[in-house]
N, C-alpha and C positions, 0 to 999 in steps of 0.2 A: 537437411541431409537425411532422408529416410534410409531404410535398409538398402545397402548398395546392391545393385543388380549383379555385380561380380560375385558376391557371396551366395546369391541364389544359384548362380551357375556352378559354383564350387561346392554346393551343399552335398551332392552325392560323394564327391571325393573326400571332403572333410569328415563326413559321416563314416566313411570306410576307415579312415585313420582312427577315429574315435572308437569304433567297434573293435578294431584290432587291439588297441590299448586296453579296452575293457576285457578282452579275452585273456590278456597277458598282464595281470596286475602285479605290481611289485611294492613291497612294504618299506617304509622309512628310507634309509639310504641305499637300499638294495635295488635302486632303479636303473640297473645297468642296461637292460634291453631298451627300456623306455628312453633313456638318455641317448643311446646309440641311434634309435629311430629318429629322435628329434634332431640330433646333430646331422644325420644324413640328409634329412629333408631341408634343413636350413642351408646346407651346402648346395644342394640341388637348386634351391630357390635363388642362389646367387648372393647370399649375404656377404658382406665385405669382410667379416671376420666371424669365425665360429670357434668357441673355446669350450672344452669340456673340463670336468674335474674341479669346478668351482663349488665350494661347499661340499666336497667329496664327490658327489655324482651330479652336480648341477651343470646346466648348459647355458651359455650366453651367446647370443647372436647379435651382430652389429649391422645395421642397415643405414646407409648414408642417403640423405635426400639429394635431389637434383642440385640444390645449392646449400650453402652453409654460411650465410652472412650473419645469422643470429648467434651462432655458436651454442645453440640450445641442444641439450641431450636429455631425452626422456626415457625412462625405464618402464617396461610393461612386464608384469610378472604373472606366471601361471604355476600352480603346483602340480606335481606328477605322481605322487605316491598314493597307494591304495590302503585299505584297512584289513586287519586280521579278522575277517567275517566270512562265514560260509554262505555263498550266494544262494538265494531262494527265489529267483525271478523266473526260471524256466525259459529264458531267452535263447534264441538260436545262437547268439554270440556270448553266452554266459561265460564266466570265468573258467579257464582251464586249470587254474591253480587251486588246489584244495585248501580251504582256510584263508584265502585272500580274495578280496573283492573291491572293485571301485564303487564303494557305497556312499561316496561323498561327491562324486562328479568331477574328480580331478582329471579323469580321462577326457571329459568335455572341455574343461578349462585348457588343457594342453592342446587339444585339437583346435579350439577356437583361436588360440594365440598363434598356432602354426598357420591357420588360415589367414589371419591378419598379416603374418610375416610374409606369406607368399604374395599377397596383394601388394603390400608395401614395397617388396622387392621388385615387383613388376612395374609399379607406377612411379615410385619415389617422388610423389607430388607433395613434397614438404621441404622446408628450409631448416636443416639441422640434422640430428642423428637420433635414431631410435635404437634402444638396446632391449632385446627381448630376453627375458629371464625365465628359465625353466628350473623350478626348485624342487629338490627332493625333501622328504621327511617333514611335511607340514603337520602330519598327524602325530604330534607328540615328540618328534625328534629335534625340532628346532633347526631345520634346514635353512630357514631364512637368516637366522643368527649366524650360522656357519658361512653362508655366502657373503654376508657383510664382513665377518671376521677375516675372510680371505681377501678383503680389500676391493670387492667388486665396485662399490660406489666411487671410490677414488680412481681406480684403474681406468674406468671408462667415463669418468667425470659426469656421472649421472646427477642431474640437478633436481628432477622430480620423478616420482615413481607412482604407478597406478596398478591396482589389483581388482579382480572381479571374482565373485562366487555365485554359482547358481543357487536358487532358493525355491524349494517347493512351497506352494501356497501363494506365491506371487504369480499373477497371470502370465502366461507364456509370452516371452519377449518384452515384458514390461520391466521397469527398473525401480529400485528404491535405494536411498542413501541417507546418511545423517552426518552432520558435522560433529566433531569432537569425539568423546568416548563412544565407541560403537560395539566392539567385542571386548569381553571381560579378560582381566588378568586371571590366569588359571594356575593355582598352586596346589601342591599335594602334601599330604602328611602321613607319617607312620607314628603310631603310639603303641608302645609296648608296656603293658601293665604287669607288674611282678607282685604276686601275692604269696600265699602259702597254701599249697594243695593238701588234699587229704580225703578221708572217707566221707561220702555224702551223708552218712548217718551221724557224723560228728562235726557239723558245721562250726561249732564253737571252738574247735581246735584249728580252724583254718582262717586264712584271709582270702575270701572268695573273689578271685580276679574277675569272674563273670558278673557278679553283683556290682563291682566297681565299674566295669565297662558299661553296664546298663545305666547307672547314674550319670556316668560321664557323657554318654551319648545324648542323654536328655539335656544335661547342663550346657553342652556345646551349642544347642539351639538358642540359648540366651544371647549369644553373640549378635544374632540378627534381631532378636525380639527386645533386648534390653541394653545392648551396648552400642548398636549402630544407630545413627540418625535415621529416622523412618523414611526420609526422602532419598537416602543413599541406597546402594544396592550391595548386598552380600548374601552369598549362599554357602552354607557349610553342610556338607554331606558326608556322613560316614558310610562307606560303600562296601566294606568288608569287615567281618568279625571272625577271627580264627582263634579257637581255644586250644590249649595244650592237651586237653582231655577229649577223648573220643569214646568215653564209657558212660553208662547210665549212673554209676555209683561212685564216680570220682569227681571231686571238686577241683577245678583247674587251678594250677599254679600260675599260669601265664595266659594272657589274652593279647592278641595283636589286632589293632584297629588300623584301617587305612581309609583315606578319603580325599576329598578335594574341597578347596575354598575358591570361590569366584567373587571378584570385586571389580568395581568400575572406577576406582581412584587410588592413587598412591597412598593417601592417608588412611583410607579404609583397609587397604591391603596390609599396611603396617599394624593397624589396630587389631585386625582379625588374627594376625600371627601372634601378637602379644597375648591376646585374650585366650586363644586356643591353648597356648603353652601353659598359661597360668591355670586355666580351668582343669586341664589334664593333670598337671602335677599336684594341685591342691585337692582335687577330687580323690585322687589316689591316697594322699596323706590322710584324708578324713577317715578312711577305712583301714588305715594301717598298712597300705600297700605303697608301691613306688611306681611312677610312670616316667618313661623316657620318651621324649618327643623329638622326632626328626622332621623338620619342616623344609620342603623343597620348593624354592621359587621357580615357577615355570614361565609361561609367556606373560609379558606385561600387557597392560591395557592397550588395545589397538585404537588409536585416536586419529580421526581424519582431520587434516588441516583445512582451515576455512576457505582460503582462496581456491585451492585445488578441488575441494568438495563442490563449491558453487560451479566451477568449470565442468567437472565430471557430470553434474546434474544437467547442465545446459546441453552437453553432448547427448545425454540420454534423451532429453526432451526433443532434440532435433531428430532423433531416430524413432522414438515411440510415441511422441506427442505429449508425454508426461513423465514425471519422475517423482515417486511418492516418498514420504518421510518413512524411513525404515525404523523399526523398533530397536531398542537396546537388546543386545544378544549376549546371554551369559556364557555362551560357548567361547572358546579361545581361538585365536588366529595368529600364526607367527609372522604374518605380514607386518605385525606390530614392530618387529625389529627393524624392518626397512623404513617404516614411517618414523622411527626414532632417529634415523640417520639422515633422511631427506624428507622434504614436504611432499605430500601426495594424498591420494584418496583411494578408498576401497568401496566398490559398489556391488549391489545384488542384482542379478538378472533372473527373471521369472522362469521357473521350471514347470509351471502349471500345477495341475492336480496330481501329484505323485506321492509315493511314500516318502517319509522324511529322510533326510540325510542320516547316515550311520545305521540304516535299517537294511536288513537282508533282502527286502523286496524293492529297494530303491533302484531307479534307473534314470540316468541323465536323458533329457528329452532333446533329441537331435534337431527338432524344429526351432530350438532356441539359438542354434548356431549362427544364422545370419545376423540376428540382432547383436549377439555378443561380439562377433567379428567386426560388425559395423561400428560398435562402440570403441573397440581398440583402434580401428583406423581413424575414427573421428577424433579421438584424443590426440593422435599424432598430427593429422592434417589441420585441425582447428587450433591446436596449441602452437604449432610451428608452420603457419601457412606459407605456401610457396612464394618466394620472393618475386 
């Protein structure tokens, strides 16, 4: 099953949808316009059921096959939200919203799944039911978790679930996937260091919170270099340092650190949390200061299930002739919550030679649309072949 001719025919239409979404980005759960566009199109396509408001602003569409002797139900998920980035592409269809941009290609994901939904509604050449899932707030809001908490999986009896992300650096229209842990758990931390401020000429009368912070930042790197098994993965990054002093001659009383921890296993995630807390508290005590740690668990490890990964790869091979082994990715992906509830798999589709995701110059490559749509359709038609 190569790229379907129908998607080549639909490419101008799907591209127009994508560029409209690109011009009108919405962040986190504020995907009201996007959700309305999606719901309207699904209704026009003739979906058997269209439901809004799942996971706050998520949309679900149900498409029944010509037959349903198998009773199978497969979920297909695309994310809809943009990022708080000021676009710097100069495109004719660049963002009309200052400070918001589709810098991760979710406009492309939504458009491709809409294209697949239109095709599947037209043909219905499968035995079972497909549930198309349009999710808000992937970029840090946990929209996938909220859709699951709203009972989506049980309400529509979803048995397997599949997701897709475009990936710069993979050749256009090619695919890559890996079994097991794929995207990292992404946690965040805040550390408040409380010392004793004073005059910069009299450091002996102070407990310098800035000096404490400097030692602490260095010590936190020993989690990766001396606590973690070298074959496991952990990244500890302090990304912000804010002092209570903004003067040349004042030693700060307080310093606030924040950052992120990325891990690929539950055991490493727990170890990193324990060690970060201990290092922060004890480093502060060494210098006569105090440290308060707030550790925020974010997205869990996103792990592909074996059977579904092999199947997803086979569908990709049938389209592109190959499916490569994807690397481990230390970024987070809240499709993890859906994969915790149901077996499934997540695949990468090539965006070609473009700026990286989350970059102000990034743009989704519309030429990837036929391959992506064909993969969605192939998942349904090959997993639930017509009776």
